[in-house]
MINU-667824 format. One record per residue: x, y, z of N, C-alpha, C in turn. Coordinates in pm, whole numbers, plus 50000, padded with zeros to 5 digits. Example, Ala and Ser with C-alpha at 12.3 -4.5 7.8 and 13.67 -1.06 7.14 Angstrom:
<recs>
513194943150780512304955050780513204967050780512854977550708513674989450714512905000350787
</recs>
This chain:
<recs>
800286856658677801056843758706800086837058831800216821358825799906815858954800456803258985800906799959113802576793459169801956783759246802226771659220802116757359305802946757759386802166753859511803056747959599802956735259628804046727459606804116713059564805176710159687804496695759732805546687759865805836678059740807166672659766808326667159664808246651659775808226641459639808666629159652810106623359714810646633459821812236630659864811756628160044811586617460071811496616360226812726622360325813126634460291814456634360405814116646660475814326649360558814016660960684814036678360596815096679660516815756693160424814266695060334813816683560284812846682060171811366685760214811366683060348809796678660401809286690560439809146704560335808246714460325807666718160155806606726560154806006724860029806866739759898807676733659775808226739659711807786745859615808006759959554806836765759469807666765159311806316765059236806736760359084805516774659045806096774358871805236780358775804686768958726803246775558748802086768158679801926773658520802426766958394802496765558272800956776358273800816787658160799506794058097797916782558098798526774957999797696763957957797266754458089797666754958187797016749858313796416754358445796716763458398795726774558517794556774358566793706771258469792576765858518792176755158551793336746958521793376730858531793706726958664794676729258688795496728058842795016730658941794656721459037794036722459157794376718359242794066722259388794996714259539794536701259567795436695759601795506682759556795286670059445795996681459339796496671459242797916662459248798376651559205800026650059200800506655259003801816660059061801936666458934803686659258935803926661458803805876656858781806546678858792806986680958884808036691558848809616687558866810786699458777811916692658792812416696858917812946689659026813866685559097815506686759107816196697659121817746695559091817656691958961818626675158954819146674158799817596666258759816626659258807815186649658808814196655358823813226649858701811766651258784811366637258869810146647058943810236641559069808406642859060807706630759140806386639959179805846644059292805166652259304804346657459429803126657259421802396666759526801226668459556801096686659559800386686459505799976703159507799106707559615799836711059747798596715359861798486729959871798686739059740797956754759780798356758659632797396767859586798006772959454797536788359490799026794859447798726814059498799146823859393799246835859396799626845259311800376846859274801416844059370802676848059424804236845459504804976846259433805836836559495806876846559580807356842259696808706850559749810176851559649809906838859556811796835159471811146843559373812626849659290812266851859149812086848059039812986834659016812876825658892812176813158942810916808258881810406795758924810756788458825810926775858850810976765958712809816758458700808856761958611807326755258572807046741958569806176737058626805476723458661805786716158539806206696758515806136696158356805126688458294804396681258404803526676458333802296673458470800496677258460800086670258564800346658958533799846647558636799586632358678797816630558673797386640558764795656635658770795016651158696793386642858676793146651458569791956659358744791906647958781791106653358936791866655259054791206658859133792326657759315791996645759358793146639659344793086627559422792976627759637793376638259640793526641259786792016655559794790956651959896790296666659885791436674160045790286685560042791076697460165791426690060275790256678760353790656676860428791226665660471791696655160394792836649160394794016656460357794496662660277795406669660303795356676560410794606683360496795156686660614795256680260733794196662060664794926653260786796426652360806796846651660641798176651960617799116656060739798896669060717799876678660802799716671760959798476670360956798096665461117798856655161152799026644961054800116631661114801136635461118801706649061011803426649361033803436654761144802856660161218803156663761324802956655761437801466648661443801806634961578802716624661552803096619961429803576608661403804936610061369805346619361380806756627261319807736624361193806486618161088806816615960953806946625960903807526621360738807226632460628805746636460597805746649960534804226651960458804156640460399805166637860292804756630160165804746616560224805276610060344804666599760357803326594460391803246606560462801596605560503800196608460430801016613960301799886618860154800116606560113801086595160100801346585460012800566575560076800186576260227799646565760292798246567560268798036571760194796206575060196795786571460023796886566959988796306562359808796466549659805795846541359726796086527859681797586526659600798266510859676798956508859606799826514259471798576509059390797876513659194798656524059154798576532259267798406544559216799986551759282800816544159305802026548459342802926539159301802636526859176803206521659125803626530459008804486521858869804486528158785802896525758683802586535658633801896534158570801066544558465800436542858321800016549158231798736554658283798166569758199797106571458255796116573758107794806569458143793876569358015792486576558082792006582057951790506588057949789796578057882788326573257949787656561957929786306574657927785566564857833784336569357799783196560757874782916566457990781966558158074781336544858028780226551857944779736539157812779256549557671778966539757614779026549257468777316551557462776936556457576775236561957554776036578357597776656580557691777746591557710778096596857611778256588157451779186595257359778326609257279777166607457341776526614857243776126626457299776316631557458776076638157545777306646357572778566644257475780106651157483780226664857451781106674557482780796686857428781576687657275780896695757191781236691657053783086691557062784076699557092785306701657086785806683857088784956678357202785866663557265785376653557211784176654357128783486643057042784466638056981785216644356848786006641256769787196628656857787716634856959788556621456986787816609857048786736607357049786186595757097784936592756967785376596956829784316588856743784366573756703785466570956674785626553456665786156546456783786456552556912787216547057014786816549457164787096543657248786256547857411787546550557475788476552557496789836548557538790596557757457791206565957491792326579757449793586580857549794856571857515796086579257596796046595057686796676594757758796396608657825797576615057740798586609457745799906613657602799196621557486797936615657442797736624757359797306638757369796746639057476795716653257502796176663157593797426654357691798306666257782798676676957746798646675857650799136689857629799026700957507797086696157499796736699657422795726710257535794626721057425793956734557512792556725257566792316711657521791206702757577790736697757723791936702557795792176696857942790996699558016790626715258026789396723758119788076717358072787896712657948786626705557877786746693457943787896681357896787936670557971787316670558133787936683158191787916677358315785826682558365785436684858285784006690058274783266680458294784066675258146783126660858099783276649958234784746648458293785076642558448783796644758499783496658358541782846658958671780836657658638780686654958492779336657058447779296635958468780396633658460780476613258478780646609458349781206615658200780726611358097781936601558107782596608058119784596604358082784896602758249786216586858303786556587658363788006586058388789136590358439790566587158424790936571958467791536562758423791836555458460793516553858470793876545758585795506544658604795526526458521796336525658453797096513658406798136508258436798266503158542799216498458649800606489458513801496495758511801996486958440803076473258465802906470458623803356462558614802616447958582802976438158497802186426458508801066422658543800526414458513799136407358569798416417958655798286429158643797756435958794795996438758654795916439358547794826443758467794716435158419793196432758430792186420858376791696425958264791816427158109791166437258032790616422057885789576426557823789466419357714788766431357623789446425857480788546431557371787226431657357786656443857358785076446157341784606457757228783446452057167782716456257044782116460457018781386472456955779796476256962780216484256793778926487656740778526496956637779276508656678779876519256565780316530356567779276540756508778506534856441777446541756331775836538056437775056548556346773636544856420773256535856342771936526956420771136514356308771396516356177770816530656159770166530556027771106527155900772386537455968773116539855885774006529155919774626518755953774806507355966774056496355859773066496255892772246486955793772726485955649772856505655626772836508255500774606504155462775396504855508776546497555506776646485555527775546477255529775746461155546775536462155394774196467255360774096467355237775016468355114775726476455161776646482755040777846471455035778406463555135779076453255130778866443955076780236442654972780226433054866779926417054931779586403554830779086392954842780116387254921781676383854891782336377354942782856383055083782316397255140782496400555297781276397255380780576381655320779216378955386779776375755600781046374155628781286369855730781046391455814781646395755715781506413555792780216417955822779426414755669777496414255735777186408455832777746397055882777146384156009777506397756181778936395156095779386407456228778276421856223777776428256174777366440656159775806434056212775116426256164774006418256186773726414156345774566409956386774916405356551774846414056644775706425556603775866438256666774696448856661773536446356540772436456256550771516448356633771696434356684770506429056721771216429156934772846434856908772696440057037773336451857043773046463657073773456475857050774356476957147774206473557288775226477257391776476477157337776666464357231778006456457245778146443457277779296438457281779636428657332781146422457319781526412257339783036405257406783546401257253784496410457208784686403257084785056389057017785606378957144785726365057147784406362057071783066362757189781656356857200780776363857038781496373557029781056376756849782006368756761782916366556777783656357156678783046343556685782666340056802782226325056793780576324056772780066337756776778796337956747778546336356619779556342756486779256348756361780206335256258780966326156355782066323256296783236329856224783006344656243783716346856173785356345856221786376356356152787916356056157788396371356238789216372756342789496389656337789836393856238790206389756112790396401156007789326409156009788226397955981786956403855943786276417056020786526410356125786476428156277787236438856244788396430556216790076442156162789146452356103788996443055961788486452955859787546465755884786226459755955785436467655980785566481156085786646478156117787436486556227788086492956137788416495356076789376501055975788406508855885787266503355862785936512855757785266522355874785566520656012784896530556103783206527756117782956510756120781516505456128781716503256303782256497056336782766494656461783646500156543783716499756674784486504556788785096494256866786236494256905786866481556989787366488457116787256486257230788386490357326788206480857453789596481557507790056470157609789316471857701788376466357741787436468357905787916460258013787856466358137788476456058235787616452258292787836434658286786966430558385786756428658501785926439158551785976444958703786426435558746787146437558827787986429458972786646428659084786066431659073784816428459245785536411959271786136420459361786496396759441785166390859514784236396759472782976390959565781766390259417782486392459294781576389359184780606377759166781426365459209780596354359197779686348759281779166359459334778856354559490777406360059528776666357859550774856359359567775026360959722774976374359754774546380959870772966381259890772596372359989771646372860032770986384060116769846387160083769606406960110769006398260323769776409660349768876410160534768206418160536766996415960622766556429660689766646431560831766496439860896766946443860994766546435861142767646432761215766586426861367765796432961429765306426761481764166433661643765206437461744765916446861824767106453061872766066446162039767046445462107766596437362271766696453262316765866452762442765926462662517767666474662562768696461362560769786467362565769956475162486770046467562322770346469662202769936483862162768416490762265767816496662216768356511962296768936503762386769246514962479770706524362446771396516962331772726515762292772906525062210771416519862107771476530061990771456543861988770386546162052769366556862103770756568162090771686571862185772176578562195772966585962066773696568362020774376575061861773206577661755772516577161743771066582461612771046594361664771086600861792770786610761832772086616061797773086616661826774476623961773774286626761647773816612961530773896616361418773006627461338771686625761439771056629761378770946649961412771516650961521772206664661516773686665161533774396659861413775636665361334776196670561456776446660861547776906659661681778116653661718779486659861724780726650861719781046647761906780856632961900780906621162025781996611661998782706605162130782856594262105782106582062199781776572262121781406564262195782056550762215781496541662366782386533062355781506518562405780936515462276780316497562305781336489762336781076490362478781066477762593780346464862622780326453662524779256443962517779686430862494779626419062542780126407362584780166400862406780686393962398780966383562280779186378862232778556379362088777456374962098776586385562164776166397162209776046405962269775286418862108775496412262030774906422161917774926429961849776386432861893776866449961850776906449961690777216439861639777506442461478776116448061459774576443361512773226447161407773076463561465773826463961579773586482961657774206486661538775316482961494776076491961413775836495261272774996483661219774076482661096772826493061097772186488361202771026494661207771346509961233772256516461291773066530861325773786532461186774066525861068774756532860977773826535060828772446525260873771376526260820770946545960820770996548360915770196563060986771236567660902772696567560892773606574860840773156575960659773036562760617772946567960471771306571460430770666572760522769286577860499769366591260498770096598060572770366608260550771866615760454771756606260363772846610160280774006611860287774776603060408776296605860428776716590360413778136593060427778446580760398779326568760581779546561260562780136556360695781416547260648782046547060785783296538160746783176526060867783656512360809783816506760927785116497360995785936498761056787116494061073787096482461148787476468061101787776455961178789386452461157789236445961255791106440761247791126431161147792106429161069792476423260968791866411660978792206404461093792056387661126790126386661119789896395961159788226394161160787676399661023788406404260930787436407560833786996390660757786576382260799786436370060758785286374660690784666361260583784006361160488782666365160537782276361560647781246363460717781056376360731781956382860803781636399960827781526407760687781966402760564781806407660435780086409660433779976394160428778656389760398777606397360487777756400360639776666406860702776376421960646778096428760577777086440760507776826441660390777626431460324776716431760192775226422660172775466418260267773856412660275772766427060292773506432360406772716442560444772186456060355773656461260270773536475260220773706471160039774236460860047774546453059860775266462159844775216466159691776496469859661776596487959699776076489159797776576505659854778026503959899778356494559933779966487159998780716488259944781736495460011783346488259897784146478460045784766468659967785736466060077787046464160140788136465560170789566473260112789756462060230790936453560198791736443660366792866439860237793546431460298795036430360217794776417560158793856408260159793386396360106793266399859966793146412859908792606416559768793936420959692793986416659590795496422159504795236439959476796506442159415796686453559374795226459259312795036453959200794096461959133792606456759181792456449559245791126448359287790836460659421792196465259516791816473559617791566488859499792256488759417792066499859327791066503959300789996493559223788966494059206787966496459349788356496359422787306491559579787706508659599789156510359563789206529759613788486539259525788276537759360787986541959269786346539859288785526534159340784386533759385784136541459425785076543959551784806553659655785026564359603785706566959557786136584459458785276590759409784866580759330783806579059237782206580959258782226581659429781396583459506779906572659430780126561259399779776549259386779076544859487779496543459604779366538459742779226543959841778196541059991778336549060050779046543560202779176535160183779526525760327780966515960302782236518360335783546512760321783146501860459784036487760423784146481160541785656475160498786226479060588788316473260575788586478160690790226471960675791116473760789791816484360801792526484260879793526498560915793396510460822793596509160684794086520460599792876524460550791636517960532790196518060527790106535960590790846535360707790236550460788790246565660651791256563160550791826570360452790606571260359789606563260378788866566160214788456576660171788566582760069788256596160015786676600960014785986600260122784856605260121784416618560169783356625860162783316637360183782146649160270781366637360303780606635860406780186626760487780966625060548780846611160659780306616360769779156605060788777996604560904778786596760985779526589061017780196583361121781336572361087782206568261171782446561061192782946550961284783336536061249782766528561388784336519461342784866517061476786066509461512785476494061607785336481261536784546471461591786336465861646786316458561753787366451861823788316464861834787866473661898788946488761907790246485461997790616471062061790846473662144792586465062079792326460861963793256453661853794536461661822796116455661872796996462861770797386462361652796546460561564796386455561479796206475561351795476479061466795306494061416796576501261407797446499461494798366506861497799616502661377799566519461309801086511261170802136507061232802876500361206804446499361266805456504061145805216509561053806046519760964805646531760931806696541460923805506558160892805286556460768803616561360820803546569060922803206562861027803526564161144803356552561249801796558161344801026558861241799556566261314798656548261368797656558561467796536546861520795596552761457794576539861410793496546061334792386550661427792886548761554791366556061637792026574361644793016571861623793226589461706792816596661508793136587761380793016596661282791536593961246790846584461306789516582061346788776597861381789156601061500788126609161608788986620261529789856619561461790446635861375788926638561256789386625961173788136630861092787036633161117786176627461234785066627161290784666640361354785896645661430786056660461431785546668861343786386669061256785936675261119784656675561059783986663161018782686666061000781486663861093781596663261197781026665861326779886656461322780726642561345779766631861359780476620861475779616613461500780056603861594781076590261535781966588561698782746573761654781816565361739782056550661702781756544761772782596536361775782956532661918784426521361916783536507262014784306498861942783116482062023784356475362047784226468362168784616457062259784266448062357784596437862316784116429862433784966429062556786556437462529787576437462592788386446462565787706463662603788336474962569789716477762616790376483262560792206485762596791666496462665792506490062821792436501362926792576515162916792966522562790793276537562742791766539362735790976533162662789626537362607788926533762729788726525362803787436523362913787646533963012789426538963064789446547363135789186559463086789286565462970788856576562923787566576262923786056562862922785016560762925784996565763069785156558963175785156562063354785216579963349786676582763257786296601263295785266607863246785116599963165783486608663082784116616762947785336613462909785816616962747784766607262669784476598062670784066587562577782566583862651781646583762565780466575062624780216561662612779996559862781780036540762777778726536462751778796527762691777226522662659777686507962640776506502962742777076486962786775946477262714776716463162707775886452262643775906442862736775576437062834775626428462882775476414662879774146411362829773816398962788773636395262583774126384062594774136375762472772766380962429772316380362282771286384262189770196375962209770656357262237770016345862258769736344662390770316354462505769506349162648770626345262705771146334562640771796321262687773226330362701773866319362827774966326962892776276324662827777286329662880778626327362807779086312162868779726307862794779986290762798780886292962919780706281462979781226277063121783016275363075783766281963191785166279263117786026270063244787056261463216787476251763265788716255363285789866259563406791846263663360791726249563397792806243163334793886233663347795086236863391795716226263489796916229863475797876218863442798696225163335799016215863280800676207663342800876214863426801946210463546801796198463571800396197263683799566188963753799786171863634799066176763493798756165463422800316160963363801486169863353802956161863338803186156563490802756160363572803356151663685802496140563689801346138663638800726125963677800536117763529801616122963489802616114063344801826117763259800826124463222800276129563060801406135362980801846129862907802786137262827802376143462664800996144262690800216144662557800076161762584800226164862452799736180962465797956183562462797136171162511796146174962533795386173962681795086175762744794916170662871793716162262872793516161962973792616142162967791056152162948790696163263049789576168063046789106174562886790196178562850789986182262697790196174762611790676161562596790706150462485788986144662503788786143662652787366133862674786406145562580786446156962614785356163962570785166163062440786586165362374786876158862213785766148762172786446137662232785686122762174784196129162224783626134562324782406133862331781616141162241782696157362209781596158962098781596155861929782836149461920782606137561771781426127761791781376120361907780096112761919778936118461883779106135561959777326138561923777146144861809778226142861709778036155061594778006168861615778676173361715779216187361729780636191561684780666203461683781606212761635782436216261739784356213761692785336219261838785896231661758786456240361811787566245861794788506246061881790186245761853791126246061918791766257861870792376263561966793216274861933794656272962004795576274561926796706278061965797326289361949797946294362069798536306862099799926310062053800366309861948801866308161861802646322461885801956334061909802326346061967803516342862068805126347362049805986345762115806706332562146805986321862069806096307762080806296302861950807896298961949808576291461837808816281261804808766270761683809046254761722810276258161691811186257561814813166261661790813716246861791814736247061708815716238561723816736233861858816866227661913817436227462048818156212062007819936211962103820516202362110819876193662289819426183362288819516178062406820476179262483821816177262413823106172062520823666182862557823946196362461824986208262492823786219962541822326218562476821956226062502821676240262373822846239062275823096243462127821516246262086821246261262055819796264662018820216269561850819976267261747820066273261603819786285961576820556291861549820396307761544819966316961398819316327061389819846331261255821086341361278822086337661162823206344161145823146361261138821906364261070821696383161094820696385961218820406373161260819286381561380819286374061496819176381661615819756375561712818096367561779817696361161702816546351361701816706334361710816006329561702816456313861679815276316261556816016305561538815326298461383814466291161368812906290861265811566283061288811496270661228811206266461258811166246261182810256250561113810276242560998808816242160925808896229460846807866225260886807836205760853807986202560758807116204560661806576207060544807426208060429808436217160466809826221960310811206212460391811036210060533812346207260634813036215360621812856228760677813946237060657813796245360790814746253660807814676262260942814546278060850813886289460902813156299560853813656310960950814306322460937813766336861022812906337360986812056345061096810846351161063810846366761044811926373361077812646387561053812916387760966814466386660888814946388560781814556377060632813686360660699813576355660566815206343560577815666347560615816876337060617816576324660608817436312060550817236301860591817526286060513817976279160595818836269960558818376254660587818606246060553817906231460589818446226860710817076215760745817156213260892818516206560875819216208661056820256197861086819696185561156821196174861125820266161361192821726160961257822726168061347823616166961402823886181361485824166181361589824186194761665825746202361604825486216661568826566223061526827466226061587827116223061702828196226861824828946214161878828136203561916828866191161991829006180561918828166179361804827536172961649826796156661689826396163461835825036149661886823946148561808823696134661814822476135561675821216134761802821146139561940819866142461957819846157461997819326158161847818816173561790817206176361788816156178461888815056179361822814156196261820812896195161822812786208061796811606208261894811646221261935810436220962064809396231962028808516235462125807316242562088806296235362038804776238261971803866234361915803566236561832803916235861686802866244961578801716233561583801226244761498799416232861446799896221061409801026222061312801226205361222801336195561307802096201761413802036191861490801286185261593800096195861617798866193861665798126186461593798276188261454797606179461333797856165461351799056160261377799756146861407799216144461520798956148761594798906139461694797456137861729796496149861654795006147261651794746131161585795426133361485795416122861341795756106761442796416105561533797006095361605796086094861725795606104361802794656100861870792986101961874792386105361784791346108061707791306105761588791726092461536791966092061393790366095261283789316095561354788236090861338787706107961243788256114961380788506132861338788906135661217787576145161143788136153961027788476168461048789816171261052790806181561081790506194460959790396204961012790856216460917791346223460999792766228960934793846231761011793976248660890793806259361027793706272660960795316277361003796066283960922797566291060992798146293260859799466299360867799916309360761799706302060636800576290360699800446276960565799896277760474798416270760534797316268260486796626278360410796436288960416795686304060385796696311760327797866310260252798446317960183798046318760074797176303560006796266312459866795546321459865794776327559818794476340759753792476328559794791596335259885790616329559846790516310759967791816309659996792156298660086790966301260251791336310760330790606317260388789636309860390788616314060290787426316960309786606301860229787666298560161786806283860168787246274260261788036276460352788446262260460787206266160559786756280860605786016286360655784126274760642784216281260497782616276060449782836259160413784016251060436784006241960464783676237260601783906244660704783836239460830782176245960841782146252160810780326257460825779546251960786779826241360710778796235060607778696220160669779866219360762779666203860867780516195960805781486200060703782786188160645783966186360729784306192560833784666189961010784456184061126785446179861165784866183061341785386190961412786456192961382787606202061444788106213561372788326224961404788846236461332790376242461412791316236661398792216239461466793216255261376793496262261433793886275561403794616286461496795886292561438796336304161520795216313661538795706329361621794976340861612793936343561503794336339161374793246339561295791546337961265792216328161402790276317761428789566321661556790566333161586790266335661745788896344961723788416354961609787896368361601786836363361520785366364961527784436370261433784156359961410783836345561399783576334561401781986331061476781046325361351780146323361456779186312461341779916300661403779136288461376778046281861477776896275961438776026275461562776386261661577776956254361543777116236861599778786234461626779356249661668780506246061808780456248661937780186238361995779996238862153781676233962237782536234162162783776232962240784786242662225785616249262305786356260262262787776254962348789096247762265789956244062339791056252262363792176258462443792896268262388794416261562455794956260562355796336248062390797196252762459798076265962472798566275262520798146288462564797846285462657797416303662715798446311962752799216305762797800506317462871801606322362795801416315362625802686322162590803156338262575801946342162587802186357362542803026366562682802556358862782802526362062890804086364262930804636356662887806506356362861807056369762774806056376362703806366385862601807476396662668808376406262614808226418562713808076429662670806716430062725805936437962674804886440962780805046456462847803946462662933801976453462929802326452362828800976449762772800596433662805801266428762766801276415362751799936406062887799636414662984798356403263058797326413262971796896422362936795966424662896795946419262778796696416162644796926410762538796386395462575796666387762669796306373262673795046371962773794556383562840793056384362875791876386862776792336397762660791476397662534791146386162459792356378362435792736369562384791716355062352792296355062538791426342962584789306347962597789436357762616788126359962628787756362662487787746363362371787506364062220787076353662190788396342162238788556327762197787726320762262786886323762360786026316862441784626318162386784456331362355783056336362272782756329462150784036321962110783306318061958782126301562001782476299862113781786285962151780186289662152779306278862177777786281562252777046296662176777406299262070776436314261990775076311361983774626296361963773106296461898772586288762046771906275561980770936269462036771646264062166773056255162094773336245662208774446256062284774406248762442775386255262541776756250362463777686259862557779456261262491780606257162614781196253162639782066247462694783806257862653784436257262742785676263462715786626256062826787556249862735788916244662828790216255262758790676261462901791926270062898792886259462913794226256062902795466248062912796246259062951797426259763028798236263063109798736262363220800196267963194801486266063289800956274963447800456286663395800536293663441798716300863548798316286363581796456291363594797036300563725797586301863787797166314663889797396327763841797426331563741798166342663682796536351063591796556365663736795206372463706794486374563596795386375563473794616375563333794206359863285794696349463329794406337263286792606334963373792836337763510791416335363630790316342163560790746354463551789686364863486789296362363383789926356763266789346356763173788136345563179788716333063261787946322163272786346325163341786386337363382784896341063479784726355763395785536357563286784506367363204784766382563278785686385263386785316396363454785946404863422785596412263298786916422763242786896436563388786006439163438785646453663535787336448463651786956438163737788136429563806789586432663727789466425963633790796428563555790786439463533790266449063469790686462963465791846468363563790276465563708791556470663827792466466263880792466459163866794226454663863795336451863812794726454263685795916458963581796166474063566794896483663629795686501563624796346500863739795916494663866796996496763962798406491863925798816478163853800166478663858800536488863730799566495163639800156503663551800526512963607799556520363722799806532763758801496530463863801276518363926802596513264001804326519263890803866513663788805076511463677804996523663652804166530763628804086542963508803696539763411802876532363342802666530863226801376535263138800916539063044799886540862988798746531463057797586540963110796916555163047797636565063176798466562563256798706569963356800096578363279800876574863172801476582263114801486578862955801956590362874802266585362766803796582062710804086574862636805146565562635805876568162477807016568762419807886566062324808996563362324808996556862201810326543062206811116550462052812476554362120812826557662012814496543461990814146536661817815106527661856816316529761778817316532961756818466532761719819316516061665819406522061523819836509861460821196510061358822016501661320823716507861282823896495361303825096485761160825866480361119826616477961285827086488861300828326489861401827066486861563827916482261621827556478761756827926493961848829326497261827829576507261928829106524261884828586520761702827986538061677826646532461737825436520061692824746523161805824226526561957825406517762019825386525262146825846540662158826696540762129827256556262130825906566362110825256567261995824316576261947823046574162010822726559962083821836559862205822246567862317823396568362349823596576262490823766588562469824426593362341823906608462302822546617162320821756607462238820116610662226819766612862371819786600862453819576601062587820076614862675821136614662655821816629462713820926638962650820696641562569820016654062517818716654962551817876646162569816836642862655816566644562734817476640662855817826647162993817866661363051818786668862946818866683662944817976687362890817346684562797815676691662714814576691062800814506678062856812966678362916812806676163034811516679763126811516683563262811956671863359811536674863442812386666163570811156655763568809886656763560808986646163602808726637663462809866641663363809496630563289810336618763304810136608163242811046591163301811666590263186813516589663192813876584263043814816572663096814556560863028814686548563082815806545462915817006541062955818016537562876819026541762887819656540062781819636537662673820246516262712819046511062632819386496362681819106485962542820036474562510819646467162378818166465662397818196465762239816546459662214815846444362241814866438862278814566429762328815136417162224815156423662099815986414161982817096424461938818426421761988819396430861952820106427961835819836425061790820446424861636819366418061526819156428561400817566420661333818426427361177819036415961101819486421660950820606422560957821566419361035823126423261089823276440661099822036440361170822116454661233822006456561384822766464461441822486459461591821396473161656820626470761738819676482561798819426488661928819736493361953819556500962127818096509262105817426509862191816426521462252816306522562348815716539462377815606548062468814096547062523813536546362617811866546262639811866560862744810476567362680810436582562732808776581362846809116580262915807076583862977807566597063017806316602362981806066615863028804246621663040803776631963056802666635463141802196646863026802676659463083802846669163041804056672162943804096673062849805616679262818805606691862667805516700662709805186711662560806446711562518807186709562536808636709762389808676697062347808166689662372808486671262353808326669862208807426674962099807386667861953809156681561932808946693861958810166704561920811406695061957811556692862105812776680362119813416670462001812146662561972812446650661913812946656461764812236663761733812396673261569814286670961567814586679761673815586682961709817166671761666816266665061746817526650561727817286648361612816366645061552816006637961412817056647161284816776662161309817466668061255818576671961256819696669661372821176665561406821726654161357820856644961299821426631961301821166627761126820246640961052819656640060914820676634860827821836638060861823116638460693823466625260751823866617160854824396603160886822596595160808821516596760893820516590560834820296587760640820846601460641820976600560498821826594060412822686592560469824006582860431823326567660408822216566060474822006548460492822626540960586823376546160672824196533460779822926540160910822976551360946822136548861089821116549561095820366544861165818776545061106817896551661329816886561261288816466562561375814866557061361814046553861440812486556061483812226558761570811416567261602810616571561716809156572961662808936561061784807466559161785806556562261931805836570661891805036579761954803696564762038803176566562148802476554762152802886537562118804076539362121804026522762064803606515962118802996500061996802266489462080803526478162039804626476761990805246468461961806806469862033807016460662148808186471262239809346462762171809136453962095810266441862066811356453161969
</recs>
């Protein structure tokens, strides 16, 4: 008897453990750890992951497994172990951890098929398998799932003759076309052709055409070439002369792009010093964590690529994480140009199908390198030689829903397992990482010079309060305006950056001060000029623009704040001759728009690139000599202890877009708080000084890296219930945690109501707290019943990045 321990797809505390199921005899040699199965659970059938196979169970009667979902494991031993670790460290359910590692296509409703990899493989199949693929190259899983042929199919899959493909049932996710080839050897096909009657002339033409193209062709091309109708092809299909298959037109988002092969560049002395310890670590299979602290334009990417080259030469694999926002076409081009088809790319701009195809390339070991955003850290590699996290300070590496992991922690866990190095790179490292490097936990590698030996661009800070006092009501200071005009005359390019975080175009009545808020959330509605509507960016509620104040009926109702559309309009008035490309959520929502706009700008078809967050990183254009920051301090007003750090990082990153090549660069930062140290020090590129100032403040107020943080948020449709539950949780924590731990709250969340749910929170600051996880688990267990009923929600975020 063989028994499988299965984690079922029911994300609740009671079911967050393995359940034993009997493995039917026919599958005893087929089922492996890491596969998904369908099992009876109460009255229903559910999917689950097999995490262990054993020979006995403590339970007498066991229900049998109903069906096998995968023919080969979708999660290897290491990823199963990682899932268990995530459960412990992020307090999520095990099923959530496992599902986070798979592409969305595998979580949707799908049908499974076994595909012949190519017609050449037909001859090598096992004699018992061959009949299934005699006249076709795809067989539905349903046909063979209950037959004895499964173990043989597994062997053929391992040999690479067959593969499993998940066909997502949602329409439009698969792009397929009919493909035909001869089912008979050439000699037999010729004989068959001669035997056909004269009225079957078109059938003869089809055979002749396929004889000249033995690998087959698309049906539509074949019919076009021969002038035959589909009924002629169907007749040959019925006679077994030709085979037809639906082939997937491989969804490679980069298939129409020619990537120019690039060669490694000679390294500078600094780069050589930085790469040596990394290469040493790769060659000796030593797990180390490096923090590569290098100014913008110092050539960190080249160091990464040459280190990856060494990893690939050793036959190992590498993962490179970049923030979603800087996964620009330029970044992809660099890696594809150097490593060609060995690269898989994973990011949110891809369709569900494209993501699944990229994942499949990794799973089938067709690629050695993955470049992607946060979730690419779960790439199913089995021999990792290095993990790189570029712009390691980026908040987007932290996932904001379950499992609430930080990609850096997962990278370190996986690198420890594979005994390989992790490289964290940034011009403005997070305080936590820099503090660890100062303590010697991470090894610090420094790049202080730009590649081209040019200095960093000069920065001017403009006090917008002074501009107002002197009568300038425009959103451009006089200095910035003059410099923009100057660049236009010289034929150089400028980048204008609008920091919109924490700053929205809200609508306010000038007579009574009434602000139009969302009826379901405690947040003002945002004005969208194109549709002339007000929208809530949290719950999606929208309403038409009001021309009278709903409170006092005054007509003096105006919108405030500076949106990119508004800046674009003002530019058109002041500099009508300037060609402007605007990049924001509205202009880049269409697939491929991001790439197209940057290509236009790179080709010199515009003078000014105007945008939000998405243009702050990773862009490299030779003719950009001016960067203007329109609202440097909007982030400083957010209720977040990292506000100063994020402002400093953003200003430094944006400044780094100017003067990256031959022409010198200039930066103008417009602000209403020029005296704030994050603005002052960003203008001087003085990270070390900023680090010291910020660390003093963090120590004084008990924030990371001096303390760990946890944020518990309770939400409920009734205000009293939300408050009472948070109070009980806070009291429980005070009774069970040590006196050194600080518990703040309960207080209303900065956004106190979202989607008609009231939100309260308490924050925990702790250093060493051995019973911490245990105590938090008891809280969740205690409220499990109410959470299951759907009214109460309790979220626990360890190491939170979003305080809102």
